[in-house]
C-alpha angles and dihedrals in degrees: 000000000000093000092049091053091048092052091048092050091048092052092047091051090049092052092047089052091051092047090051093053095043090049094069111308102088119181101263090165133037113177115241112264115235090224088067098039093051097040114134115229099335119173105245124192130200128207133169104221098204149343102220126198112262111255145182122260142185115239090264092059098258117135114254112244117246094242091053091048094049091052097048110027139050108261090216089060091052091051092048093050091050089058093060106134107226099166098064090040091056096040095048098044111020115018095083092045093057090048091048093052092052094043095046091053102039105019093236138072128176118193115211127195114240090232088069098056090045086070093057120103127242115271116255120186113194092195104089091194087069096048094127137141093241093078121091116251091224119065104239096169091103088072088075086083088063090056095253121145099179133018125207108208114197112200124188097208100177137359133164136064128333125197135182116240136186102210103314095333120096113231100188142016118279125256135201115271136186136172120191133178137192124201123189109202129195105230091206095060104012087234120146103239095179136017131177127177123192132186129193138184131200124195117228112248109214131349108353097193100046111134150244100032101010088214096174093053093046091048090053092051091051092045092054089049091051093047093050090050091049091051091052093047092048091050091050091051091047095050099039105031097027084211105091116201134181111282114225125207093221137116106264124187119258116243105252092226093062116111107227096187129164135186111271 
């Protein structure tokens, strides 16, 4: 009887903990597991989960409703911000750097196309005792067939302009904003063994609402994106190499031994 009660209490506490986190305290950080950091010659994959459309946000990260935007911001500016091209910006300035960090630490890097992971099914764990937030929502275990032990998933969570409001009235000019996350997932268990989330802002230099190209606003959006990427890269270097160096936003050559494979 006593053991049954103890198990019931433990499960209730677990569920309460999950409810608390899901209710507004998401796991933005999961400390790196030593088993991953000290792994010898693991096969590590890299995938960029998405390239979202740039958007407009309140200072707390919530998207600004369309009616609020239309009443307080030039619609042409909104349309121009939405056209920000994140994919070539990442590929030209950062893709090789992420690959280099992985390769330099583990001696292997496999690049996966995002179209491949979109085909994967949601993760379902039948063991309720392991119903925790440190498991990936997507079931990546199928990647074991590609010879991958860990997968680094880079997710561009938010990018665009953020602006402080009082009610529906803006109280200051907007600024560039970006939020980026990396998850390292064990392919064997689908557990997230490392998570880092970084945010960045960039003030707009000059007139932010100057048509037709709104160059100052677009520059701020791109600058916040770059800064968030640099923060993530620096953290990766710090945690994996333990010898942090200055991250450059330049086009570096790919190591010829890297396996840039995609699903065919």
